[in-house]
N, C-alpha and C positions, 0 to 999 in steps of 0.2 A: 504494500500500500504506500502511496506517495507520502502520506503524513509520517509514516515510520522513517522514511528516508530523510525527511525534513528534521525529525528529532535527532537522527544520527549526525546530520550535518551541524546542527546547532550545538550538540554536545561534544563535537570533535575538538581535539587539541588545537587545530589550526584556527577554528572560529574563536576559541578561548584566547589564543595568542593575539589574534586581531583585536580582541577586546581588552588589550593591555594585561592579560593574564590576571585579571581582577574580577572576583565574583560579582561585585556590585555593578561594575561596568558591563560585564557579560550579560547580566540579567536585564539591565537597562537596554542594551543593544538588541537582545531577543525581543523585548516588548516593542521596540521601535521597528524592527524588521518585520515582525509578524502582525502587530496590531496598529502600527503607526502612531503609537503613544509612548511617552516616556514611562519607564517602569514604575517610578514613584507615584505617578498619577494613576497608572493603570492597575496597580495592585496595592490594596491597603495593607497587605502583609509583606511588603517589599523587604523591610528590615529583618523580619524573622526568617524570610527565605534566604537572604544573604547570610545570616548567622548560621542557618542550618547547613548551607554550602560550606562556609568557612570551618564549621565544626565537624564536617564529614558525616553528618547524620542524614544527608540526602545527596544525590548526585546531580550533575548537570543534566544527564539524560532524564532523570525523573522529573526535574523541574521543567525542562523543555517539553516533555511529553504532556505534562499537566497544562501547559500553556497552549500547545498545538491542538490538543483535544478539548480545550475549554469551550464554553459557549461562545465567548468572544473570538477565539481563534477560528472556530467553525463559521461564525457569521462573517468574519473578515474574508475567509476563503470564498464564501458564497457571493459576497459583494464584489469580489474581484472578477467574477465570471458573470 
């Protein structure tokens, strides 16, 4: 499925490196690329998500998947077509 590929790309080391190898910058970039909104505005749990990434209790793949398959992510996909 195409969304699974998008998750893999977003969670890749190369995408993370392009986001300055920083979880907050990475998450903000994911929101901008997928939803066209800054992460802080788009997600009320931005700080806790970054803390979970920094602490290792969640992975970039898990976070990317939750965004790609969220209602907002699916609506953005639909609106692009």
